[in-house]
C-alpha positions in Angstrom: -17.5 -19.9 -30.9 -17.4 -21.2 -27.3 -16.0 -19.0 -24.5 -15.4 -20.2 -21.0 -16.7 -17.8 -18.3 -15.1 -17.8 -14.9 -16.7 -15.9 -12.0 -14.8 -14.4 -9.1 -15.8 -17.4 -7.1 -14.4 -19.7 -9.7 -11.1 -17.9 -9.7 -10.9 -17.9 -5.9 -11.6 -21.6 -5.8 -8.9 -22.5 -8.3 -6.1 -20.1 -7.3 -4.3 -20.6 -4.0 -1.8 -18.0 -2.8 1.0 -20.5 -2.8 0.3 -21.4 -6.5 0.1 -17.7 -7.3 3.5 -17.0 -5.8 4.9 -19.8 -8.0 3.3 -18.3 -11.1 4.8 -14.9 -10.2 8.2 -16.4 -10.4 7.5 -17.4 -13.9 6.0 -14.0 -14.9 8.8 -11.8 -13.5 11.6 -14.0 -14.8 10.1 -14.1 -18.3 9.6 -10.4 -18.4 13.1 -9.5 -17.4 14.5 -12.1 -19.8 12.7 -10.5 -22.7 10.3 -13.5 -23.2 7.1 -11.5 -22.8 5.1 -9.0 -24.9 3.8 -6.3 -22.6 3.1 -2.7 -23.9 2.6 -0.1 -21.2 -1.0 0.0 -20.0 -3.3 2.9 -21.1 -5.3 4.8 -18.5 -8.5 6.9 -18.8 -9.3 9.1 -15.8 -12.9 9.8 -14.9 -14.4 12.0 -12.2 -14.9 9.2 -9.7 -12.1 6.8 -10.7 -9.9 5.5 -13.5 -9.9 2.6 -16.0 -6.8 0.8 -17.2 -6.4 -1.5 -20.2 -3.5 -4.0 -19.7 -2.4 -6.3 -22.6 0.3 -9.0 -22.4 1.4 -12.4 -23.5 4.3 -14.8 -22.9 6.1 -15.7 -26.1 3.9 -18.2 -28.0 1.2 -18.1 -25.3 -2.4 -16.8 -25.0 -3.0 -13.1 -25.3 -4.4 -11.5 -22.2 -6.2 -8.1 -22.0 -7.5 -6.9 -18.7 -9.9 -3.9 -18.3 -9.8 -2.9 -14.7 -11.6 0.0 -13.0 -10.5 1.6 -9.7 -13.2 3.7 -8.1 -12.2 4.6 -4.6 -15.6 5.9 -3.5 -17.2 2.4 -4.1 -17.0 1.5 -0.4 -19.8 3.8 0.4 -21.9 2.0 -2.3 -20.9 -1.4 -0.8 -19.0 -2.2 -4.0 -15.4 -3.4 -4.5 -12.9 -0.6 -5.2 -11.3 -2.6 -7.9 -13.5 -4.4 -10.5 -13.1 -5.5 -14.1 -12.9 -8.2 -16.7 -10.1 -10.1 -18.3 -10.2 -11.8 -21.8 -7.9 -14.5 -22.9 -7.4 -15.0 -26.7 -5.6 -17.9 -28.5 -2.1 -16.6 -29.4 -2.1 -18.5 -32.8 -5.5 -17.9 -34.1 -6.8 -14.8 -32.2 -9.9 -16.8 -31.2 -11.4 -15.7 -27.9 -11.1 -18.5 -25.3 -12.2 -17.1 -21.9 -13.6 -14.2 -20.0 -12.9 -13.9 -16.2 -13.8 -11.7 -13.3 -10.5 -10.0 -12.7 -11.2 -8.7 -9.1 -10.0 -11.8 -7.2 -7.3 -12.5 -9.8 -5.9 -9.0 -9.4 -6.0 -9.2 -5.6 -4.4 -12.6 -5.4 -1.6 -12.0 -8.0 -0.8 -8.6 -6.4 -0.5 -10.2 -3.0 1.6 -13.0 -4.5 4.1 -10.6 -6.1 4.6 -9.1 -2.6 5.0 -12.5 -1.1 7.6 -13.4 -3.8 9.5 -10.2 -3.0 9.5 -11.0 0.7 10.8 -14.4 0.0 13.6 -13.1 -2.3 14.6 -9.9 -0.4 13.8 -10.1 3.3 16.0 -11.7 6.0 15.3 -15.4 6.6 14.9 -14.7 10.3 12.2 -12.0 9.9 9.6 -12.4 12.6 7.6 -9.2 12.8 5.4 -8.1 9.9 4.2 -4.5 9.9 1.3 -3.5 7.7 0.0 0.0 6.9 -3.5 -0.3 5.4 -6.3 -2.7 6.2 -8.1 -3.2 3.0 -8.3 -6.2 0.7 -4.8 -5.9 -0.6 -3.3 -5.6 2.9 -5.0 -8.9 3.7 -3.6 -10.5 0.5 -0.1 -9.2 1.2 -0.3 -10.7 4.7 -1.5 -14.0 3.4 1.4 -14.1 0.9 3.9 -13.1 3.6 2.8 -15.9 5.9 3.3 -18.3 3.0 7.0 -17.5 2.8 8.1 -16.5 6.4 7.2 -17.7 9.9 6.0 -14.3 11.3 5.3 -14.6 15.0 3.7 -11.1 15.1 1.7 -8.9 12.7 1.3 -5.2 13.6 -1.5 -3.4 11.8 -2.2 0.3 11.3 -5.0 2.0 9.5 -6.6 5.4 10.0 -9.9 3.5 10.0 -9.6 1.8 13.3 -12.7 -0.4 12.6 -11.0 -1.7 9.4 -7.9 -2.6 11.3 -10.0 -4.4 14.0 -11.8 -6.3 11.3 -8.6 -7.4 9.6 -7.1 -8.4 13.0 -10.1 -10.7 13.7 -9.8 -12.2 10.2 -6.1 -13.0 10.9 -6.9 -14.4 14.4 -9.5 -16.7 12.8 -6.8 -18.4 10.7 -5.4 -21.8 11.9 -2.3 -21.2 14.1 -2.5 -17.5 13.8 0.4 -15.1 14.7 0.0 -12.6 17.4 -1.8 -9.6 15.9 -1.7 -6.1 17.4 -3.0 -2.7 16.3 -0.5 0.1 16.3 -1.2 3.6 17.7 0.3 5.1 14.5 2.0 4.1 11.3 5.4 5.0 12.7 5.1 2.4 15.4 4.4 -0.3 12.8 7.3 0.9 10.7 9.8 1.0 13.6 9.1 -2.5 14.9 8.8 -4.4 11.6 11.3 -6.7 10.0 9.1 -6.6 6.9 6.9 -3.6 6.3 4.0 -3.5 3.8 2.2 -0.3 2.6 -1.1 -1.0 0.9 -3.0 2.3 1.1 -4.6 4.9 -1.1 -2.5 7.6 0.5 -1.1 10.3 -1.8 1.7 11.2 0.6 4.3 9.2 2.6 2.7 7.0 5.2 5.8 6.7 7.5 9.2 8.3 8.1 11.9 6.4 6.3 14.5 7.5 8.9 12.7 5.4 11.5 13.0 2.1 9.7 15.5 -0.3 11.3 18.6 -1.6 9.4 17.8 -4.9 7.8 14.1 -4.1 7.2 12.4 -5.0 3.9 9.6 -2.9 2.6 6.9 -3.7 0.0 5.0 -0.7 -1.4 2.0 -1.7 -3.5 -0.6 1.0 -3.0 0.5 3.9 -5.2 0.5 3.4 -9.0 0.5 7.0 -10.3 3.4 9.4 -10.9 2.1 12.1 -8.5 1.4 10.0 -5.4 3.6 7.9 -3.1 3.6 5.9 0.1 7.3 6.2 1.0 9.5 9.3 1.5 12.8 10.3 -0.1 14.8 9.2 2.9 13.6 5.6 2.7 14.4 5.5 -1.1 17.9 6.9 -0.5 18.6 4.3 2.3 17.3 1.3 0.4 18.4 -1.1 -2.3 15.5 -0.5 -4.6 13.9 -3.4 -6.6 11.1 -2.9 -9.1 8.6 -5.2 -10.7 9.4 -3.4 -14.0 11.9 -0.6 -14.3 10.1 0.8 -17.3 6.7 0.7 -15.7 7.9 2.2 -12.4 9.6 5.1 -14.3 6.3 6.0 -15.9 3.9 5.3 -13.0 5.5 5.0 -9.6 5.5 8.3 -7.7 7.5 6.5 -4.9 10.5 6.5 -7.3 9.7 9.3 -9.8 9.3 12.0 -7.1 12.8 11.4 -5.5 14.3 10.7 -9.0 15.2 7.1 -8.4 15.5 4.6 -11.3 15.8 1.5 -9.1 18.8 -0.8 -8.6 17.4 -4.0 -10.1 14.2 -5.7 -11.4 12.9 -8.6 -9.3 13.0 -10.8 -12.5 16.7 -10.0 -12.9 17.4 -11.3 -9.4 15.4 -14.4 -10.1 17.4 -15.0 -13.3 20.7 -14.5 -11.5 21.8 -11.4 -13.4 21.3 -9.0 -10.5 22.1 -9.1 -6.8 19.5 -9.5 -4.1 20.0 -8.6 -0.5 23.7 -8.1 0.3 23.7 -8.5 4.1 21.4 -8.5 7.1 21.8 -4.8 7.7 20.8 -3.7 4.2 17.4 -2.0 3.8 15.6 -3.4 0.8 12.6 -1.9 -0.9 10.3 -3.5 -3.5 8.1 -1.2 -5.6 5.3 -2.7 -7.6 2.8 -1.0 -9.8 1.3 -4.2 -11.1 1.9 -5.7 -14.5 -0.2 -7.2 -17.3 2.2 -10.1 -17.6 1.2 -11.2 -14.1 -2.4 -11.4 -15.3 -1.4 -13.3 -18.5 0.5 -16.0 -16.7 -2.2 -16.5 -14.0 -5.1 -16.4 -16.5 -3.5 -19.0 -18.8 -3.0 -21.3 -15.8 -6.6 -20.7 -14.5 -8.1 -21.6 -17.9 -6.1 -24.8 -18.1 -7.3 -25.8 -14.6 -10.9 -24.8 -15.3 -10.9 -26.9 -18.5 -9.4 -29.9 -16.7 -11.9 -29.7 -13.8 -14.9 -28.4 -15.8 -15.2 -25.3 -13.8 -17.0 -22.2 -15.1 -19.7 -21.9 -17.8 -19.3 -22.4 -21.6 -21.1 -19.7 -23.5 -21.8 -19.8 -27.2 -21.1 -16.4 -28.8 
């Protein structure tokens, strides 16, 4: 049996953010329409981190299983916080087809989901992007946001000032960069933003929801456990709440579980035209994402097709 191996570099070479956003439309629309198989992921907690197993498939498509480890202390070891492997298996025969490094895939598809939510839910005239957090996912969320809106300014905040300065320089090194400033605190970023992103490891709210201006859209992507959250009760009560998956968020998203919110719509339902999106320019909208295996399945299948066409990666005989 031959299996194609794709490194992190292979994935990053093949998968642009714009393409990933397009693939997220397919993934979320299929999930909400019932055209996907996606059991809830299982998690094992360890002293230094946790490991999730995430299986999924589109109807009739390849079967994807991702094993992803999140070890937050890895920065001190100069290792990625998120690491793992993804396997792709033929949906008809069960024959293994590919193994991929899932670090870049996870980072890009998570950013792309945020970009899609910004495209669907934020005001068309949004100009100021506020970002709380300055890690890899913050950078991915910004890249995705810049794909769908012409932000003239990005306001960054992170408790680690050096991390914020590093991210600021990365953004300024882009072609035609927006203005990039570093906020004195998270509330400054939240108050000035038309679109606000939280991408942190915080266990408690990162800003005061009462300070968010009418018409703001918020993406919260950092918290994925029922006992932690990045936003407070006030923000959730003010907002039209959209989830990546209502079922997954009710099991895993402390941002919604703690205030007792079930969400108003799934993003896929809005894409499919069976739920409303933003109602007017004054409405506060909030997208909560915990990350879904169907995102991985759709992206991985596309990646394998591209890799086969362009002969990227290595073929291993097992």
